[in-house]
C-alpha positions as CSV (number, residue, x, y, z in Angstrom):
1,M,38.6,131.4,168.0
2,V,39.7,133.9,165.4
3,V,43.3,133.6,166.4
4,A,43.1,129.8,166.1
5,Q,41.7,130.1,162.5
6,K,44.4,132.5,161.5
7,S,47.0,130.1,162.8
8,T,45.5,127.2,160.9
9,W,45.4,129.2,157.6
10,S,49.0,130.3,158.1
11,S,50.1,126.8,158.6
12,R,48.3,125.7,155.4
13,L,49.9,128.5,153.4
14,S,53.3,127.7,154.7
15,F,52.8,124.0,153.7
16,L,51.7,125.0,150.2
17,R,54.7,127.3,149.8
18,T,57.0,124.5,150.9
19,K,55.3,122.0,148.5
20,R,55.6,124.4,145.6
21,A,59.3,125.0,146.4
22,I,59.9,121.2,146.5
23,V,58.1,120.8,143.1
24,A,60.1,123.7,141.6
25,L,63.3,122.3,142.9
26,T,62.5,118.8,141.6
27,S,61.7,120.2,138.2
28,L,65.0,122.1,138.0
29,V,66.8,118.9,138.9
30,I,65.0,116.9,136.2
31,V,65.7,119.6,133.6
32,S,69.4,119.7,134.6
33,V,69.6,115.9,134.3
34,V,68.0,116.0,130.8
35,L,70.3,118.8,129.6
36,I,73.4,116.9,130.8
37,A,72.2,113.7,129.1
38,L,71.5,115.6,125.8
39,G,74.9,117.2,126.0
40,A,76.7,113.9,126.6
41,T,75.0,112.4,123.5
42,N,76.1,115.4,121.3
43,V,72.5,116.4,120.6
44,L,73.0,119.9,121.8
45,R,76.6,120.3,120.7
46,P,77.0,122.5,117.6
47,N,78.8,121.3,114.5
48,S,82.5,122.0,114.6
49,S,85.3,122.0,112.0
50,S,87.5,120.1,114.5
51,N,86.9,117.2,116.8
52,G,89.1,118.6,119.4
53,S,91.5,115.7,119.4
54,G,93.7,117.0,116.6
55,S,92.7,114.1,114.3
56,S,90.2,114.3,111.4
57,S,88.7,111.7,109.1
58,S,89.8,113.9,106.2
59,D,93.4,113.4,107.3
60,S,94.1,117.0,106.6
61,N,97.7,117.8,105.8
62,G,97.5,121.5,106.2
63,D,97.8,122.1,102.4
64,G,94.2,122.5,101.5
65,D,93.0,119.0,101.9
66,G,91.0,119.5,105.1
67,N,87.2,119.8,105.3
68,A,85.3,122.3,107.4
69,D,82.4,119.8,108.0
70,S,84.4,117.1,109.7
71,G,82.3,117.4,112.9
72,N,79.0,116.8,111.0
73,D,77.4,113.4,111.5
74,N,76.8,113.4,107.7
75,Y,80.4,114.2,106.8
76,E,82.1,111.8,104.5
77,P,85.9,111.9,104.3
78,P,87.4,112.8,100.9
79,D,88.5,109.9,98.7
80,V,91.7,111.8,97.8
81,N,93.8,114.4,99.6
82,T,95.1,117.2,97.4
83,T,97.6,119.8,98.4
84,A,97.6,123.4,97.4
85,D,100.3,122.5,94.9
86,G,98.1,120.0,93.1
87,I,99.7,116.8,94.5
88,M,97.2,114.0,95.2
89,T,97.4,111.0,97.5
90,A,94.9,108.6,98.9
91,P,93.8,109.5,102.5
92,G,95.7,108.1,105.4
93,N,98.8,108.7,107.5
94,W,100.5,105.5,106.4
95,R,104.3,105.5,106.1
96,P,106.7,102.6,105.7
97,E,108.6,101.3,108.8
98,N,112.0,102.2,107.3
99,S,111.0,105.7,106.3
100,S,113.7,108.3,105.8
101,S,113.7,111.9,104.7
102,I,115.4,114.6,102.7
103,A,116.3,116.3,106.0
104,N,118.2,113.1,106.9
105,G,120.0,113.2,103.6
106,V,118.2,110.3,101.9
107,P,119.8,109.8,98.4
108,L,117.3,110.0,95.5
109,R,117.9,107.5,92.8
110,I,115.3,108.6,90.2
111,M,114.1,106.9,87.1
112,S,112.2,109.1,84.7
113,L,109.7,107.0,82.7
114,G,107.7,107.9,79.7
115,A,108.0,108.9,76.1
116,S,109.3,112.0,74.2
117,L,107.9,114.4,76.8
118,V,110.1,112.7,79.4
119,R,113.1,112.7,77.0
120,G,112.6,116.5,76.7
121,E,112.4,116.5,72.9
122,F,112.0,120.0,71.3
123,S,113.5,121.6,74.4
124,T,116.8,123.5,74.4
125,G,119.5,120.9,74.9
126,D,116.9,118.1,75.0
127,I,116.8,118.3,78.8
128,G,113.1,118.9,79.2
129,F,112.0,119.0,82.8
130,R,114.8,116.7,84.1
131,K,117.7,119.1,84.7
132,T,115.5,121.7,86.4
133,M,113.9,119.1,88.6
134,R,117.3,117.6,89.4
135,D,118.8,121.0,90.3
136,E,115.9,121.8,92.6
137,L,116.3,118.5,94.4
138,V,120.0,118.9,94.8
139,G,119.3,122.3,96.1
140,L,117.4,120.7,99.0
141,G,120.7,119.2,100.1
142,V,120.5,115.5,99.0
143,P,122.5,113.6,96.4
144,V,120.6,112.8,93.2
145,N,121.3,110.0,90.7
146,M,119.1,109.9,87.6
147,V,119.1,106.2,86.4
148,G,117.9,104.3,83.3
149,S,119.2,102.3,80.4
150,Q,119.1,105.4,78.1
151,R,121.1,108.6,78.1
152,F,119.7,111.7,76.4
153,G,120.1,115.5,76.7
154,E,122.9,118.0,77.4
155,M,123.3,117.3,81.1
156,L,125.8,115.1,82.8
157,D,123.4,113.0,84.8
158,N,121.1,112.4,81.8
159,D,120.0,108.8,82.4
160,L,116.4,107.9,81.9
161,E,114.0,105.3,80.7
162,A,111.9,106.9,78.0
163,Y,111.1,106.1,74.4
164,G,109.4,108.4,71.8
165,G,105.9,107.2,70.8
166,N,105.5,104.8,73.8
167,R,102.1,104.2,75.2
168,V,101.6,103.2,78.9
169,S,101.8,99.5,78.2
170,Q,105.0,99.9,76.1
171,I,107.0,101.8,78.7
172,Y,105.8,99.3,81.2
173,E,107.4,96.5,79.1
174,H,110.6,98.5,78.7
175,A,110.8,99.0,82.5
176,T,110.7,95.3,83.2
177,H,114.1,94.9,81.7
178,I,115.9,97.5,83.8
179,V,114.1,98.3,87.1
180,P,115.1,95.0,88.9
181,Q,118.7,95.8,88.3
182,L,118.8,99.5,89.1
183,Q,116.3,99.6,92.0
184,P,115.3,103.3,92.0
185,N,113.8,104.7,95.1
186,V,111.8,107.3,93.1
187,F,109.9,106.8,89.9
188,V,108.8,109.9,88.0
189,I,106.2,109.0,85.3
190,Q,104.7,111.1,82.5
191,V,103.0,108.9,79.9
192,G,99.6,108.5,78.3
193,T,99.7,111.2,75.6
194,N,100.6,108.7,72.9
195,N,97.5,106.6,73.8
196,V,95.6,109.7,72.8
197,L,97.6,110.7,69.7
198,Q,97.5,107.2,68.4
199,N,93.9,106.7,69.6
200,R,94.9,103.3,71.0
201,D,94.0,102.0,74.5
202,V,92.6,105.3,75.6
203,D,89.8,103.6,77.6
204,K,92.3,101.4,79.4
205,A,95.1,103.9,80.0
206,G,94.2,104.0,83.7
207,A,94.1,100.2,84.0
208,D,97.5,99.9,82.2
209,M,98.9,102.6,84.5
210,E,97.7,100.7,87.6
211,D,99.4,97.5,86.4
212,F,102.5,99.5,85.6
213,I,102.7,101.2,89.1
214,N,101.9,97.9,90.9
215,Y,104.8,96.3,89.0
216,L,107.2,99.1,89.9
217,L,106.3,98.9,93.6
218,E,106.9,95.2,93.6
219,A,110.1,95.2,91.5
220,S,111.7,98.0,93.5
221,P,110.2,97.6,97.0
222,R,111.8,100.7,98.5
223,S,110.4,103.0,95.8
224,T,108.0,105.9,95.7
225,V,106.0,106.6,92.5
226,V,105.1,110.1,91.4
227,F,103.0,109.9,88.2
228,S,101.3,112.8,86.5
229,T,98.3,113.7,84.4
230,C,98.8,114.5,80.7
231,L,99.5,118.1,79.5
232,T,96.9,120.1,77.6
233,N,97.1,119.4,73.9
234,T,96.3,121.5,70.8
235,V,96.3,118.7,68.3
236,P,92.8,118.7,66.8
237,D,90.3,116.4,68.5
238,C,92.8,115.2,71.1
239,E,91.9,117.3,74.1
240,P,88.7,115.4,75.0
241,R,90.7,112.1,75.1
242,I,93.4,113.8,77.2
243,L,90.7,114.8,79.7
244,D,89.4,111.2,79.6
245,V,92.8,109.7,80.4
246,N,93.4,112.3,83.1
247,Q,90.2,111.4,84.9
248,Q,91.2,107.8,84.8
249,Y,94.4,108.7,86.5
250,R,92.6,110.8,89.2
251,D,90.3,107.9,89.9
252,L,93.4,105.6,90.1
253,I,95.1,107.5,92.8
254,K,92.2,106.7,95.1
255,K,93.2,103.1,95.1
256,Y,96.6,103.7,96.7
257,S,95.9,104.0,100.3
258,S,98.8,102.7,102.3
259,K,101.0,102.8,99.2
260,P,103.8,105.3,98.4
261,V,102.1,106.7,95.3
262,L,101.3,110.3,94.4
263,L,99.6,112.0,91.4
264,A,101.0,115.3,90.2
265,E,98.3,117.3,88.4
266,M,99.7,118.9,85.2
267,H,96.5,119.9,83.4
268,P,95.3,123.5,83.8
269,S,91.6,122.4,83.8
270,A,92.1,121.2,87.4
271,G,92.5,124.9,88.5
272,F,95.9,124.8,90.2
273,P,98.3,127.6,89.5
274,D,101.4,127.4,87.4
275,R,100.3,124.6,85.1
276,P,101.4,124.5,81.4
277,Q,98.8,126.4,79.5
278,L,98.0,126.3,75.8
279,A,100.5,129.1,75.3
280,D,103.2,126.9,76.8
281,I,102.7,124.1,74.3
282,G,104.9,124.2,71.2
283,P,104.0,124.3,67.5
284,D,103.4,120.5,67.3
285,G,100.6,120.8,69.8
286,T,102.0,118.2,72.2
287,H,105.5,119.1,73.5
288,P,105.9,122.1,75.7
289,T,108.1,125.1,75.3
290,D,111.2,125.5,77.6
291,Y,109.0,127.4,80.0
292,G,106.4,124.7,79.9
293,Y,109.0,122.1,80.7
294,D,110.2,124.1,83.6
295,L,106.7,124.2,85.0
296,M,106.6,120.4,84.8
297,A,109.9,120.3,86.7
298,H,108.5,122.4,89.5
299,I,105.4,120.2,89.8
300,F,107.4,117.0,89.9
301,T,109.7,118.5,92.6
302,K,106.6,119.4,94.6
303,G,105.5,115.8,94.2
304,I,108.7,114.5,95.6
305,Q,108.6,117.0,98.5
306,E,105.1,115.8,99.3
307,A,106.3,112.2,99.3
308,D,109.0,113.3,101.7
309,R,106.5,115.1,104.0
310,K,104.4,112.0,104.1
311,G,107.4,109.9,105.0
312,Y,107.3,107.8,101.8
313,L,111.0,108.1,100.9
314,R,113.3,105.3,101.8
315,W,117.0,104.7,101.5
316,P,117.8,103.0,98.1
317,V,119.2,99.5,97.9
318,E,123.0,99.3,98.0
319,N,123.8,98.0,94.5
320,G,127.1,99.7,93.6
321,L,125.6,102.8,92.0
322,Q,126.8,106.2,92.8
323,M,124.7,108.3,95.1
324,D,125.5,111.4,93.1
325,G,124.9,110.9,89.4
326,D,127.3,113.6,88.3
327,A,130.2,112.0,90.3
328,G,132.9,110.5,88.1
329,R,131.5,111.7,84.8
330,A,133.5,113.7,82.3
331,N,132.4,117.1,81.3
332,A,130.7,115.7,78.3
333,T,127.3,114.2,77.7
334,T,126.5,111.0,76.0
335,T,123.3,110.1,74.1
336,T,122.1,106.5,73.7
337,E,120.5,105.6,70.4
338,E,116.8,105.4,71.0
339,L,114.9,102.2,70.5
340,P,111.6,102.2,68.5
341,P,108.4,101.6,70.5
342,S,108.1,98.0,71.4
343,T,105.5,96.0,69.5
344,T,106.1,92.7,71.2
345,T,107.2,91.5,74.6
346,S,110.8,91.4,73.4
347,V,112.9,94.5,74.1
348,T,116.4,94.9,72.6
349,R,118.9,96.4,75.0
350,A,120.2,99.8,73.8
351,A,123.8,98.8,74.5
352,S,123.8,96.4,71.5
353,T,122.7,99.2,69.1
354,N,125.3,101.7,70.3
355,P,128.8,100.3,70.3
356,T,130.3,103.5,71.7
357,T,128.3,103.2,74.9
358,T,129.6,100.7,77.4
359,P,127.3,98.7,79.8
360,E,128.9,100.5,82.7
361,S,128.0,103.9,81.4
362,I,124.5,102.8,80.7
363,H,123.8,101.4,84.2
364,E,125.9,103.5,86.5
365,S,124.9,107.1,86.7
């Protein structure tokens, strides 16, 4: 009888152990399924600076425009990409279908647009930033032709489209008379300071620049535009308006997604190195010293190099112009008589005011 009772209790204990094991195993299975499900929905996945696929909503270019929070669900991509050299573009990997590159020898037909700062006034030889920029680009191994209806400065390839005292809307008007003919594939723009000095159209400098850039892209479809913020200024009461115009330009670049447009930051307040400082501005408070002009040249060169890196550059239209602006020119420079700032929509061609300059020497460079 005792043996039978022991056998019964032993069977019951064995059954209970088996039942507990089944419950424990079932619980483990349930927990595993839950963990797998949570992992699949990213609930348990830690935030990461990379999504593992090599792409990022910040469209990082490796020059300081990435964002360490790109794996965060609350992450918002930047509205502008900025390189370590202070060159800004709207986000995106867009490039034109007929993209070329400096490595492939794409010729650079550059039109420098602006006012006296672009002319290089108060610099040695009146070359401003243009000669240094040109030399740096030639040093990259590509032919360069500076083009425009004006010639100014002690350099052979000294063509440009710049007029002292011009505001944004005025240089825009001048450009309409020459851009369709010359078809540059690079525009370098530095203008807006006269809006400030004259205290005219300061609040619409950004809107005028937008109209100007849109016109250039339409009139010369293979072009890339590199425009810049204004330099720091020591003329009394001008710096606050300079900062205002510069912010308008920084807001403007955000609009140019899928367009070959770049903003080159020139003002030291943005915090980038090697920008013209107050000490690099000459006695008139506006025009830089030779060193300041050289800094401008380096920044514009970086802008064109960034355009190349992003695939914006395209081969210029074949229109009979030399690929090398120095080719065929005598070892002497020519200066075109400068026109006054336009006050109407009518612009007089410089050729008619300078009988010693032929149309060929104006347009071919």
